[in-house]
N, C-alpha and C positions, 0 to 999 in steps of 0.2 A: 414129959411131953415135948416134942420138937417144936421149935419156933417156926414162924412162917417162912423166914429166909432159908432155914435148913431144909424145909419141905421143897421149896422151889429150886434150890441149888441142884446142879447136875454134874456128873463126871464126864469129861471129854478128854481127848488126847490132842495136844497141840504140837506142831513141828516147831522146834526151837530155832530153825534157820529161816523159814519163810512165813510162819504164822498160820499155816493151814490147819484147820480143825477137822477131826474125824471122830466118830463115835466109838471106834475100836482102834486098838493099837496096830500099827503097821511097821514092818521092818524097814521099808523104804518109803520116803515121802513121794507121792505121785506128782507133786507140784514142782519141787526143786531138786528131787533126786537124792537127797541126803539120806544116809543110812543111820538107823538107830537114833533119830532125832525127835521122835514122838515121846512126849512126857505126859503122864496122867495129871490132869488139872481139874480142880473143882471150881466150876463157874457159878458165881452167885449173881442174882439180878442186880442191876445197878441201883445204888442208893440215891435218895433224893439229893444228897449233897454233891453228887457227881454231875449234876445238871446245871449248877449255877456258875460254872467256870465259863463265862462268856466274855468276848471282847467288847470293848466300849464302842459306841456308835455303830452298832451292827444293823441299823436300818438301811434299806436300799437307798443308794445315792448314785446319781448320774455321774459317770466317770468324767465327763466334760467339766463339771463344776468343781472337781477336786483340785487341790493345790498342786503346784508343780512338784515333780519328784526329785528335785535337787536337795537331797538331805545332806547336811554336813557330816562328814565321816569322822570317826573316832580314831585318833592317831595312837597307835599302840607302842610307838617308840622303836619298833623293829621295821626297817625299810623292806626287808625281805618278806616279813609277815604281812605288812600293808600291801605289798605288791600282789601277793596271792589272793588277798581279800578284795582286790579291785580298787585299791587306793585308800584303804582304811576300813574300820569296822562300822557298820551301820547301826545306829542306836536301836535297841529292841530286837536285835537279831539273835538267833540261836545257832551256835557254831559247834559242830561235832568234829573232834580230832581223833583219828584212829591210828594205831600203830602197834607193832609187836612189843612185847614186854622188854623193857630195858632200852628201847630205842631213843628215849629222851622226851616223852610227852610231858611228864611231870616237871622236868627241868624247863621246858619251853613255857609251860603255864606259869611257873613260879617266876621266871625271868621277865615274862610279859607283865605279870602282876607288879613286880618291882618297878618296871619302866613306867607304868601308869601311876603307881603310888608316888613316884618322885615328883609328879606334877600336882601334888596335894589333892589327889583324888582317892577316895576310899575304895578298896578292893576287898571282897570277901572270898576267901579260898576255902572251899568245902572239901574235906577229904574223908572218905570212908575206909581208907586202907592204911593210913599212917596217923600217928599221934603228933601232937604239937612238938614234942621233943625230937622226933625223927625228922620232921620238916625243918625244924630250927637247925639241925646239924647240916642238912643240905643247903640251907640258906647261908650259913656261915662259910661253907665251902665255895659257894657262888658269890661271896662278898655282898650279900643282901642284908640290909639292916632290918627289914621287916616293918618299918614305920608306915602307917596307913594301910597295912595289910592285916585284916582280921581273919585269923584262922579258926575254922569251925570243924571239929571232929564229930560229925553227926551222920547217921545213916537214915534217920526217919525224915522223909521228905516234908511232912507237915511241920516238923520242928525247924527244918531248914528254911522253909518259906516264912515261918513266923519270925525267925531271926533276921531274915532279909528285909522284912517289913520294918523292923525296928531300926536297923542300921541305915537302910536306903543307900546302898553303895553305887558307885559309878560303873563297876564291872564285877561280874561273878564268875568264879571258876569252880567247876564240880569235877572232882577226880576220885572215882570214876562213876559213870552212870550205872554200871553193873553192881555197885555196892549199896545204893539207896533203895528204899522200899516205902510203900504206903500200907497202913494198917487195914484199910478197907478194900484192898486188892488181894486176891488169892495168889499164892505162889511165893517162892523164896526169892531173896534178892538176886538179880541176874536172870530170872526167868522172863519169858517173853511178855507176860502180862505186866509184871512189875516194871520192866524197862520201858515198855510202851507208855504206861500210865504216868510214870515219873517224868518222862520226857514231855508228855503233853502238859503236865502241871507246870513245868518250867517254861514251856512255850507260852502258856496263858499268862503267867506272871511277867515274863519278859516283854510281851506285847502291851500289857496293861500299864506297866511302869516305864516303858521305853528304855529299859536297861539291857545292855547286851550280856549274853551268858555263853561261856565256853563250857563244853562238857567233853570229857575224855572217854574213849571207848576202846575196849580190848579188841584185838584182831584174832580171828580163828586161824587154824593151820592152813586153811584154803586161801587166806589173805583178805577176807572180808571182815567187816566190823561185826563183832559178836552181838547177838540179839536178833529181834525180828527184822525182816527185810523192810518193813514199813518205817523203821527208825530213821533211815536216811531220807524218807519222804516227808517226815515231820519237820526236821530241822531246815534252816535256811541255807546253811553252808556245810559242806562235808569236805574235810581236809585229811589227807593221808600223809603221815610222817614216815618216810622210808629211808633205808640205808642198809648196807651190808654190815654184819656183826663185827668184822675185823677191819673196817675202814672208819675213818673219822668223819667223813662227809655224810650229811643228812639232807634229804630232799623233802620239802614240804609241797605236796602236789594237791591242787584243787580238782575235785571230781564233780562238785555241784556248787553253784553259787547263784542265788536268786538276784544278787545285786551287782554282778560283774562277770567277767570271763572266767571259764574253767580251764583255760589254757596256760595260766601263769604258774611258774614254779619258783620257789624260794630255796636257796642253797645255804646251808649252815655247816660249820665245822665244830665237832664236839672236842673240847679241850678240857684241861684240868679245872678251869674256871667256868665251865658251862659251855653253852652254845655261842659261837661267834659267827656273825654274818660274813658270808663270802661275797664281796661286792664285785670281784673279778674272777668268776669261777673258771673261765677258759684258761687263764694263766695258772690257776691252782692245779687244774687237772693235767696240764702239760708240763708241770714243773720238772718232771723227771724224764721227759721225752727226749730221745736221741734221734737225730735226723737220719743217720745211716744204719739204723737197726733193721735187720731183715725181718719181714713179716709185721712191721709196725707202720700204721697209716693214721694220719690225722683227718678226722671227719668233722666238717661244720654241720652241726645238727641244730634243730630248733626245739626249745622247751617253752611253749607258749609264744610270747612275742620276743623272747630273749634268745639270741644265737649263742651256742656253746660249741667250743672246739674240744673234742674228746679224742682220745687215742684208742684205737682198736688194734689188738695184737692177735696174730694167727700163728699157729704152729702145726705143721704137718709132719707125720712120721710114719714109717712103714709099719703095717699091721703085723704083729708077731704071730698071732693065731686068731682064727675066727673072723667074722665080718668086721669091717672097719667101724670105728666109733666116731660119733659126732657129739662134741661137747660145746655148749653155748652158754657163756656167762655174760650177761648184759644185753643179749639180743634174743629174739624169739627163735626157738629151736627149729620150727618149721621154715622160718626164713633162711636159716643156715642150710637146710636141706635143699631149698630152691636154688640158692646161689651156687652150692657145690654141684648140683645137677646141671645147671647152665654152663658152669666152667668145664665140666667134663664133656658135655655134648657139643657146645658151640665153640669153646676156646681150645678144645682138644688137649686139655690138661688131665692126665691120668690120675684120678683120685680114688679109684675103686679099691685100691689096696693101701690107702693112706688114712690114718686117723687124723681128724681135723679138730683142733681145739681153738675156740674163739674166746677172747676175754676183752671186755671194755674196762679200762683202768679206772680207779677211783670209786668203784662200786656203783657206777651209773648204769642205767638201762636205757637203750635206744629203741624206740618203738616205731619210728617212721621209716618208710621205704627208701628215703633219700640216702640212707647209709649203705645201701646195697653195693654200690660201686667201690666204696672204700673197703668194705669187708672182702669183696672179691679180689681187689688188688693186694690186700694183706695175705690172703690165701695163696695167690699166685706167686707173690714174693717169697713166701716160705717154701713152696713147692719147687720153684726154680733156683732157690738160694741166691736171689738177686735183690738188693735193697731198692726201695722206691727212690724217686728223685728227691734230692734234698729240698727242704722248705716247701713241700708240696702238700696242699689240701685237696681232698678228693670227695666228690659228692655226685650222686646220681642214682636213679632207680633203674633196675634191670628187668627187662621183660623175658618171657620164656623163650623167645626166639633169639635172645642175645642182644636185642636193641636197647638203647639207653633212652629213658623217658624223661620228660620235663619234670622238674621239681619246683615247688613254690618258694617265693621270697629269696631268690638267688642273690639279689643285691645285698641284703642284710648279712648273708653268710659270707660273701666275699669281703665285705667291709670289716667284719670281725677277723677274718684271716689276715687282711692287710694290717690291721691294728696290732696283731701279735707277731708281725715280722715275716709272714710267709710271702714268698715272691712268685709262686706258681700255683695254679688251681686247675684241676682236671674236672670237667663237667660235661654233661650232654650237649651236643651241638645244637639241639633244638632250643636250649636256653639262651643261646647267643644270637638269636634272630628276633628282633634287630640286634646288631652287635653291641655288646656291653662296653662301656667306657671306663677302664680302670688303668690309669697310667702307672700305678705302683705295683701291679701284679701281672704276670704273664698267664693268659688264659689258654689252656689246652683243651680243645673240644674234640669229641669223638661221637660217631654214630652207633658203634657196636662195642661189645665187651672186648672183642679181639683187638680193635684199634686202640681202645682205652688202655689195655695192658701193654701194648707196644709203646705208647706215649708215657705211661706212668712208671715203668720200670727203668732203672738206671742202665745205661749202655755199657757201664764199666764192669757189669757183673760177669 
C-alpha cells in the first residue's frame, strides 16, 4: 500500500535553465528559449520541516525605528576582492561566484580562506568535488599552511549545516553549490530543485548566524551560471570570474550587489603561486605596447570607477575569396560592423573587399561605446598603412552620421593617460566645452570621424 506522500506526489517537467514547469515534455522552453532543457521531476508536497526556516525578528517593524545601516565590513585581505564587494564583505551575506571550469574559482576561494585565517578567524571550506588530500596538494602549491581552515568533504547539506553549527566559523566557503543535496528534496545534485533549496538553506543559516557564505557555481556554455534563473535572485552578491584560457589575467566582475555598486572590477594575474592582485592594471596591459605600431591604438576605458588603458589592435587584409570577414576579439561583434560601416560611408575608406580583425590585448573585453573612436583609428591605420601619433590616447563614441559624441568621466580617463606618460589625447570636441585644463597633455578635439582620422594618424606615413 502506498504512503500518503507517494499518493500526493506528481510528475512534472522542469526547465533546468529558468525553472519553468510544464505537465508535458517540451523540446524548447517557451520561457527562456533553451532547447532540450526540460527534465522529468517528481514533485512531493512540502514537509512540515521545510516551514520552520524563518528569519529572526520577522514581525513588522517601522523602517524609521531601525538602526542605521552602517554595518562594519569584513576585510578579506584582497584589496581587489574588497573593491568589487563595495569595500568588504557584509556579515551574513551570501555571495555567488561563477566562472568557467579551470578559471581559478577554487584558487580564489582557498587563497581568500587563508587570508582570513591568518587573522585568527576560523574558516570552513566545504567541497563536494575534491578530497582533503587533493585540496592539501593545491594548498602546498599556493604556500598555504591550512591553519584555522577546517576542510569538510561533504555533499549532504543537512550534515554541512550541522557541522557549521558545531564549529561556528567566521567565514564559510562552499565549492560548489551543484554538488550538494538535501534528502527531503527530489532530484539529483545539480538539478534545479536541489540547487534552489540548498541555496535557500544556506541563506537562512547565514542570516540567522550573521556569518558570510561564499558559494561557487559552474557556468554553462552560454556564459550564465548553471542552475535555475532564480539562483541569482536568492543570493546577495553575484560575481563572475572571467578570463581568456591562454592569458594570465583574470577579471572579477560584479553583476549584482545589494550592498554596493555593480560597476567595480577586480584584476588578478594567475601565476605559479596562485592569484596575484594587479594594482596597476593599465601599466600591465600596456607593458608590450609599441608606440609606432601600425593598427595599434591605446584606449582609456572605464571598468566601474577605475580607468584602464588598454591596447586595441586592428588588421585589414584583402579578401582572397568570398565576402570579407569581420573578427572581433574583446569587443562586441555588432559594434565592429557599425564602426566599419561608418568608416566606409562617412570616411570613404574602402573596406568592402577587406577582412577586418580586431583584438584587445590581455584577454580583456571592452563593452562601452567610448572605445569606438580608438577602434576606428586602429582600422584606418591598418588600411592606410600609417601609424597613429606617438604617445596618443584615443576615446570617443561614433554616431551613424560620422559625428563624435560626448563620453562620460573624461577627466579621469585623461588623468590616467597622463600618469602613464601619454602626451596627446584625441577626443570629441563636445567634451572640451568648457575647455579642459591639462598642462601635461595636448588635447586634440574633433567633431567628425573624418577630422579625427586626420588628426590621429601620423603625417610621416
